[in-house]
A tleap script that builds the chain and sets N, CA, C and O, in Angstrom:
source leaprc.protein.ff14SB
mol = sequence {
  NMET SER VAL LYS TYR PHE VAL LYS ALA ALA
  VAL SER GLU TYR LYS ASP GLN ALA GLY VAL
  VAL LYS LYS LYS TYR GLN SER ILE GLY VAL
  ILE LEU GLU THR LYS HIE GLY LEU MET LEU
  LYS ILE GLU ASN LEU PRO LEU PHE ALA MET
  LYS GLU GLY ALA ILE PHE ALA TYR LEU ASN
  VAL PRO GLU ASP LYS PRO ALA GLY ALA ALA
  PRO ALA THR ASN LEU ALA ASP MET GLU SER
  ASP ILE PRO CPHE
}
set mol.1.N position { 88.497 108.891 174.665 }
set mol.1.CA position { 88.044 108.682 173.301 }
set mol.1.C position { 88.591 107.325 172.794 }
set mol.1.O position { 89.773 107.007 172.926 }
set mol.2.N position { 87.670 106.562 172.218 }
set mol.2.CA position { 88.096 105.295 171.676 }
set mol.2.C position { 87.900 105.253 170.148 }
set mol.2.O position { 86.991 105.886 169.612 }
set mol.3.N position { 88.737 104.524 169.487 }
set mol.3.CA position { 88.633 104.401 167.992 }
set mol.3.C position { 87.512 103.433 167.706 }
set mol.3.O position { 87.525 102.291 168.164 }
set mol.4.N position { 86.529 103.907 166.933 }
set mol.4.CA position { 85.420 103.061 166.521 }
set mol.4.C position { 85.669 102.467 165.144 }
set mol.4.O position { 85.350 101.303 164.904 }
set mol.5.N position { 86.256 103.282 164.208 }
set mol.5.CA position { 86.505 102.867 162.849 }
set mol.5.C position { 87.856 103.465 162.351 }
set mol.5.O position { 88.287 104.532 162.787 }
set mol.6.N position { 88.491 102.722 161.420 }
set mol.6.CA position { 89.597 103.308 160.696 }
set mol.6.C position { 89.010 103.720 159.332 }
set mol.6.O position { 88.215 102.993 158.737 }
set mol.7.N position { 89.435 104.934 158.845 }
set mol.7.CA position { 88.972 105.469 157.587 }
set mol.7.C position { 90.078 105.236 156.571 }
set mol.7.O position { 91.202 105.714 156.722 }
set mol.8.N position { 89.717 104.471 155.506 }
set mol.8.CA position { 90.731 104.150 154.478 }
set mol.8.C position { 90.154 104.471 153.094 }
set mol.8.O position { 88.972 104.256 152.825 }
set mol.9.N position { 91.044 105.001 152.212 }
set mol.9.CA position { 90.643 105.325 150.859 }
set mol.9.C position { 91.481 104.581 149.856 }
set mol.9.O position { 92.672 104.347 150.060 }
set mol.10.N position { 90.821 104.202 148.741 }
set mol.10.CA position { 91.587 103.587 147.677 }
set mol.10.C position { 92.365 104.670 146.902 }
set mol.10.O position { 91.794 105.613 146.354 }
set mol.11.N position { 93.706 104.482 146.886 }
set mol.11.CA position { 94.541 105.551 146.310 }
set mol.11.C position { 95.114 105.193 144.955 }
set mol.11.O position { 95.485 106.075 144.181 }
set mol.12.N position { 95.189 103.906 144.665 }
set mol.12.CA position { 95.742 103.510 143.339 }
set mol.12.C position { 95.326 102.044 143.033 }
set mol.12.O position { 94.753 101.343 143.867 }
set mol.13.N position { 95.639 101.645 141.836 }
set mol.13.CA position { 95.385 100.233 141.428 }
set mol.13.C position { 96.655 99.639 140.876 }
set mol.13.O position { 97.536 100.327 140.361 }
set mol.14.N position { 96.710 98.293 141.011 }
set mol.14.CA position { 97.877 97.581 140.479 }
set mol.14.C position { 97.398 96.193 140.093 }
set mol.14.O position { 96.312 95.763 140.481 }
set mol.15.N position { 98.250 95.479 139.302 }
set mol.15.CA position { 98.017 94.108 138.907 }
set mol.15.C position { 98.906 93.202 139.695 }
set mol.15.O position { 100.112 93.428 139.787 }
set mol.16.N position { 98.309 92.148 140.281 }
set mol.16.CA position { 99.130 91.175 140.976 }
set mol.16.C position { 99.800 90.242 139.991 }
set mol.16.O position { 99.666 90.431 138.782 }
set mol.17.N position { 100.527 89.227 140.481 }
set mol.17.CA position { 101.262 88.316 139.556 }
set mol.17.C position { 100.330 87.546 138.635 }
set mol.17.O position { 100.747 87.152 137.546 }
set mol.18.N position { 99.096 87.320 139.029 }
set mol.18.CA position { 98.134 86.608 138.225 }
set mol.18.C position { 97.423 87.536 137.222 }
set mol.18.O position { 96.618 87.072 136.415 }
set mol.19.N position { 97.721 88.841 137.273 }
set mol.19.CA position { 97.157 89.792 136.346 }
set mol.19.C position { 95.790 90.344 136.822 }
set mol.19.O position { 95.104 91.025 136.059 }
set mol.20.N position { 95.401 90.055 138.061 }
set mol.20.CA position { 94.144 90.578 138.606 }
set mol.20.C position { 94.382 91.982 139.106 }
set mol.20.O position { 95.357 92.246 139.811 }
set mol.21.N position { 93.483 92.887 138.738 }
set mol.21.CA position { 93.593 94.306 139.164 }
set mol.21.C position { 93.126 94.415 140.617 }
set mol.21.O position { 92.017 93.988 140.938 }
set mol.22.N position { 93.940 94.970 141.482 }
set mol.22.CA position { 93.591 95.179 142.903 }
set mol.22.C position { 93.826 96.621 143.222 }
set mol.22.O position { 94.521 97.325 142.489 }
set mol.23.N position { 93.232 97.083 144.350 }
set mol.23.CA position { 93.363 98.421 144.794 }
set mol.23.C position { 94.330 98.532 145.974 }
set mol.23.O position { 94.409 97.613 146.790 }
set mol.24.N position { 95.052 99.622 146.075 }
set mol.24.CA position { 95.915 99.874 147.207 }
set mol.24.C position { 95.227 100.911 148.089 }
set mol.24.O position { 94.803 101.953 147.589 }
set mol.25.N position { 95.110 100.651 149.375 }
set mol.25.CA position { 94.404 101.501 150.286 }
set mol.25.C position { 95.383 102.228 151.213 }
set mol.25.O position { 96.461 101.725 151.533 }
set mol.26.N position { 94.973 103.421 151.628 }
set mol.26.CA position { 95.786 104.251 152.513 }
set mol.26.C position { 94.865 104.695 153.658 }
set mol.26.O position { 93.719 105.085 153.435 }
set mol.27.N position { 95.390 104.627 154.885 }
set mol.27.CA position { 94.640 105.131 156.013 }
set mol.27.C position { 94.657 106.627 155.996 }
set mol.27.O position { 95.727 107.227 155.888 }
set mol.28.N position { 93.492 107.262 156.099 }
set mol.28.CA position { 93.416 108.683 156.057 }
set mol.28.C position { 92.903 109.290 157.353 }
set mol.28.O position { 92.921 110.513 157.492 }
set mol.29.N position { 92.451 108.492 158.300 }
set mol.29.CA position { 91.970 109.005 159.575 }
set mol.29.C position { 91.246 107.921 160.378 }
set mol.29.O position { 91.294 106.731 160.066 }
set mol.30.N position { 90.567 108.402 161.436 }
set mol.30.CA position { 89.826 107.483 162.342 }
set mol.30.C position { 88.527 108.150 162.711 }
set mol.30.O position { 88.406 109.372 162.626 }
set mol.31.N position { 87.526 107.340 163.133 }
set mol.31.CA position { 86.322 107.810 163.722 }
set mol.31.C position { 86.426 107.497 165.204 }
set mol.31.O position { 86.627 106.350 165.605 }
set mol.32.N position { 86.284 108.555 166.019 }
set mol.32.CA position { 86.442 108.386 167.485 }
set mol.32.C position { 85.059 108.541 168.127 }
set mol.32.O position { 84.206 109.287 167.646 }
set mol.33.N position { 84.869 107.801 169.243 }
set mol.33.CA position { 83.633 107.955 170.019 }
set mol.33.C position { 83.952 108.870 171.188 }
set mol.33.O position { 84.831 108.573 171.997 }
set mol.34.N position { 83.241 109.976 171.272 }
set mol.34.CA position { 83.407 110.944 172.339 }
set mol.34.C position { 82.134 111.038 173.149 }
set mol.34.O position { 81.135 110.409 172.802 }
set mol.35.N position { 82.148 111.823 174.239 }
set mol.35.CA position { 80.945 111.950 175.041 }
set mol.35.C position { 79.886 112.731 174.299 }
set mol.35.O position { 78.725 112.696 174.705 }
set mol.36.N position { 80.224 113.436 173.231 }
set mol.36.CA position { 79.240 114.195 172.432 }
set mol.36.C position { 78.835 113.462 171.164 }
set mol.36.O position { 78.041 113.987 170.383 }
set mol.37.N position { 79.370 112.233 170.934 }
set mol.37.CA position { 79.032 111.479 169.735 }
set mol.37.C position { 80.269 111.121 168.949 }
set mol.37.O position { 81.390 111.205 169.449 }
set mol.38.N position { 80.052 110.720 167.709 }
set mol.38.CA position { 81.189 110.301 166.863 }
set mol.38.C position { 81.917 111.537 166.326 }
set mol.38.O position { 81.291 112.561 166.051 }
set mol.39.N position { 83.260 111.433 166.175 }
set mol.39.CA position { 84.089 112.503 165.627 }
set mol.39.C position { 85.025 111.941 164.596 }
set mol.39.O position { 85.621 110.882 164.790 }
set mol.40.N position { 85.153 112.642 163.511 }
set mol.40.CA position { 86.124 112.230 162.429 }
set mol.40.C position { 87.404 112.972 162.617 }
set mol.40.O position { 87.391 114.202 162.661 }
set mol.41.N position { 88.513 112.287 162.730 }
set mol.41.CA position { 89.825 112.877 162.753 }
set mol.41.C position { 90.532 112.566 161.439 }
set mol.41.O position { 90.882 111.416 161.172 }
set mol.42.N position { 90.737 113.583 160.631 }
set mol.42.CA position { 91.383 113.341 159.317 }
set mol.42.C position { 92.844 113.610 159.538 }
set mol.42.O position { 93.230 114.690 159.985 }
set mol.43.N position { 93.685 112.590 159.213 }
set mol.43.CA position { 95.111 112.681 159.424 }
set mol.43.C position { 95.854 113.060 158.169 }
set mol.43.O position { 96.918 113.672 158.256 }
set mol.44.N position { 95.337 112.722 157.005 }
set mol.44.CA position { 95.912 113.155 155.738 }
set mol.44.C position { 94.882 113.003 154.634 }
set mol.44.O position { 93.948 112.211 154.763 }
set mol.45.N position { 95.034 113.733 153.577 }
set mol.45.CA position { 94.117 113.686 152.417 }
set mol.45.C position { 94.936 113.396 151.152 }
set mol.45.O position { 95.729 114.226 150.710 }
set mol.46.N position { 94.732 112.219 150.587 }
set mol.46.CA position { 95.448 111.870 149.339 }
set mol.46.C position { 94.790 112.564 148.125 }
set mol.46.O position { 94.022 111.929 147.402 }
set mol.47.N position { 95.073 113.818 147.903 }
set mol.47.CA position { 94.440 114.564 146.863 }
set mol.47.C position { 94.696 113.957 145.461 }
set mol.47.O position { 93.874 114.112 144.557 }
set mol.48.N position { 95.778 113.304 145.301 }
set mol.48.CA position { 96.091 112.657 144.036 }
set mol.48.C position { 95.095 111.517 143.718 }
set mol.48.O position { 94.982 111.101 142.565 }
set mol.49.N position { 94.375 111.016 144.742 }
set mol.49.CA position { 93.450 109.909 144.592 }
set mol.49.C position { 92.042 110.419 144.249 }
set mol.49.O position { 91.136 109.606 144.069 }
set mol.50.N position { 91.832 111.729 144.154 }
set mol.50.CA position { 90.508 112.254 143.875 }
set mol.50.C position { 90.045 111.843 142.515 }
set mol.50.O position { 90.794 111.928 141.542 }
set mol.51.N position { 88.764 111.378 142.434 }
set mol.51.CA position { 88.121 111.049 141.209 }
set mol.51.C position { 86.786 111.742 141.219 }
set mol.51.O position { 86.034 111.659 142.190 }
set mol.52.N position { 86.489 112.441 140.113 }
set mol.52.CA position { 85.252 113.166 140.014 }
set mol.52.C position { 85.056 114.177 141.147 }
set mol.52.O position { 83.935 114.404 141.601 }
set mol.53.N position { 86.181 114.792 141.605 }
set mol.53.CA position { 86.140 115.818 142.613 }
set mol.53.C position { 85.847 115.355 144.032 }
set mol.53.O position { 85.463 116.168 144.872 }
set mol.54.N position { 86.025 114.029 144.328 }
set mol.54.CA position { 85.718 113.514 145.675 }
set mol.54.C position { 86.684 112.394 146.005 }
set mol.54.O position { 87.291 111.785 145.124 }
set mol.55.N position { 86.808 112.140 147.293 }
set mol.55.CA position { 87.566 110.978 147.797 }
set mol.55.C position { 86.564 110.062 148.469 }
set mol.55.O position { 85.862 110.480 149.390 }
set mol.56.N position { 86.489 108.826 148.023 }
set mol.56.CA position { 85.604 107.883 148.612 }
set mol.56.C position { 86.399 107.068 149.626 }
set mol.56.O position { 87.500 106.615 149.316 }
set mol.57.N position { 85.856 106.868 150.855 }
set mol.57.CA position { 86.549 106.215 151.907 }
set mol.57.C position { 85.704 105.104 152.492 }
set mol.57.O position { 84.475 105.169 152.457 }
set mol.58.N position { 86.348 104.096 153.023 }
set mol.58.CA position { 85.741 102.985 153.705 }
set mol.58.C position { 85.926 103.117 155.194 }
set mol.58.O position { 86.921 103.691 155.637 }
set mol.59.N position { 84.995 102.601 155.988 }
set mol.59.CA position { 85.126 102.536 157.448 }
set mol.59.C position { 85.357 101.118 157.827 }
set mol.59.O position { 84.511 100.251 157.605 }
set mol.60.N position { 86.501 100.876 158.401 }
set mol.60.CA position { 86.885 99.503 158.826 }
set mol.60.C position { 86.871 99.425 160.333 }
set mol.60.O position { 87.422 100.283 161.023 }
set mol.61.N position { 86.223 98.365 160.843 }
set mol.61.CA position { 86.197 98.148 162.317 }
set mol.61.C position { 87.552 97.655 162.777 }
set mol.61.O position { 88.124 96.755 162.164 }
set mol.62.N position { 88.075 98.230 163.849 }
set mol.62.CA position { 89.400 97.770 164.358 }
set mol.62.C position { 89.334 96.297 164.731 }
set mol.62.O position { 88.373 95.837 165.348 }
set mol.63.N position { 90.384 95.563 164.339 }
set mol.63.CA position { 90.453 94.172 164.636 }
set mol.63.C position { 91.124 93.961 166.019 }
set mol.63.O position { 92.020 94.708 166.414 }
set mol.64.N position { 90.655 92.917 166.734 }
set mol.64.CA position { 91.251 92.598 168.029 }
set mol.64.C position { 92.662 92.005 167.803 }
set mol.64.O position { 92.926 91.346 166.798 }
set mol.65.N position { 93.537 92.261 168.759 }
set mol.65.CA position { 94.838 91.708 168.672 }
set mol.65.C position { 94.812 90.232 168.956 }
set mol.65.O position { 94.058 89.807 169.831 }
set mol.66.N position { 95.606 89.407 168.256 }
set mol.66.CA position { 95.616 87.922 168.533 }
set mol.66.C position { 96.032 87.671 169.967 }
set mol.66.O position { 96.841 88.408 170.531 }
set mol.67.N position { 95.474 86.627 170.549 }
set mol.67.CA position { 95.726 86.302 171.956 }
set mol.67.C position { 97.191 86.040 172.260 }
set mol.67.O position { 97.671 86.362 173.347 }
set mol.68.N position { 97.909 85.452 171.295 }
set mol.68.CA position { 99.324 85.128 171.506 }
set mol.68.C position { 100.276 86.237 171.081 }
set mol.68.O position { 101.486 86.021 171.021 }
set mol.69.N position { 99.780 87.344 170.805 }
set mol.69.CA position { 100.654 88.453 170.346 }
set mol.69.C position { 101.536 88.953 171.452 }
set mol.69.O position { 101.090 89.134 172.585 }
set mol.70.N position { 102.819 89.181 171.119 }
set mol.70.CA position { 103.765 89.710 172.047 }
set mol.70.C position { 103.445 91.185 172.336 }
set mol.70.O position { 103.048 91.936 171.445 }
set mol.71.N position { 103.629 91.574 173.596 }
set mol.71.CA position { 103.365 93.001 173.887 }
set mol.71.C position { 104.388 93.885 173.180 }
set mol.71.O position { 105.479 93.451 172.811 }
set mol.72.N position { 104.001 95.099 173.014 }
set mol.72.CA position { 104.857 96.076 172.338 }
set mol.72.C position { 106.172 96.243 173.163 }
set mol.72.O position { 106.154 96.252 174.394 }
set mol.73.N position { 107.251 96.367 172.470 }
set mol.73.CA position { 108.552 96.542 173.154 }
set mol.73.C position { 108.842 98.018 173.291 }
set mol.73.O position { 108.377 98.829 172.490 }
set mol.74.N position { 109.608 98.363 174.303 }
set mol.74.CA position { 110.058 99.740 174.481 }
set mol.74.C position { 111.474 99.734 174.934 }
set mol.74.O position { 112.059 98.667 175.128 }
set mol.75.N position { 112.047 100.889 175.111 }
set mol.75.CA position { 113.489 100.982 175.498 }
set mol.75.C position { 113.774 100.300 176.841 }
set mol.75.O position { 114.891 99.827 177.050 }
set mol.76.N position { 112.841 100.238 177.716 }
set mol.76.CA position { 113.098 99.556 179.035 }
set mol.76.C position { 113.269 98.059 178.893 }
set mol.76.O position { 113.887 97.425 179.748 }
set mol.77.N position { 112.728 97.476 177.820 }
set mol.77.CA position { 112.837 96.058 177.614 }
set mol.77.C position { 114.151 95.634 176.927 }
set mol.77.O position { 114.455 94.445 176.833 }
set mol.78.N position { 114.916 96.620 176.453 }
set mol.78.CA position { 116.131 96.294 175.726 }
set mol.78.C position { 117.239 95.808 176.714 }
set mol.78.O position { 117.291 96.183 177.886 }
set mol.79.N position { 118.105 94.954 176.148 }
set mol.79.CA position { 119.235 94.541 176.983 }
set mol.79.C position { 120.153 95.688 177.242 }
set mol.79.O position { 120.338 96.550 176.383 }
set mol.80.N position { 120.736 95.713 178.418 }
set mol.80.CA position { 121.641 96.813 178.740 }
set mol.80.C position { 123.048 96.580 178.145 }
set mol.80.O position { 123.830 97.522 178.009 }
set mol.81.N position { 123.351 95.350 177.801 }
set mol.81.CA position { 124.697 95.033 177.237 }
set mol.81.C position { 124.606 94.979 175.728 }
set mol.81.O position { 124.404 93.920 175.134 }
set mol.82.N position { 124.760 96.162 175.112 }
set mol.82.CA position { 124.699 96.264 173.680 }
set mol.82.C position { 126.071 95.942 173.065 }
set mol.82.O position { 127.067 96.527 173.491 }
set mol.83.N position { 126.162 95.032 172.078 }
set mol.83.CA position { 127.456 94.526 171.606 }
set mol.83.C position { 128.213 95.462 170.673 }
set mol.83.O position { 129.072 94.990 169.928 }
set mol.84.N position { 127.944 96.746 170.676 }
set mol.84.CA position { 128.750 97.605 169.785 }
set mol.84.C position { 129.173 98.862 170.541 }
set mol.84.O position { 129.857 99.719 169.981 }
savepdb mol mol.pdb
quit
């Protein structure tokens, strides 16, 4: 199964330093591609963000990682000589 979209919902609003109202988004799940078609996996529901009895969500396409990005580190990559 591969991730086709990230599902994000606007959960609150705030004003930036210039006084412009902006929205804060929270990831609520993903859309996966399976052999039977698309599947929605809901990971959390921000019920406090409900307006008019519904949660409106956006589908965002996953972005590619930058070419120069360092690989993820794990415990095997750590130095064995820890100074404490």
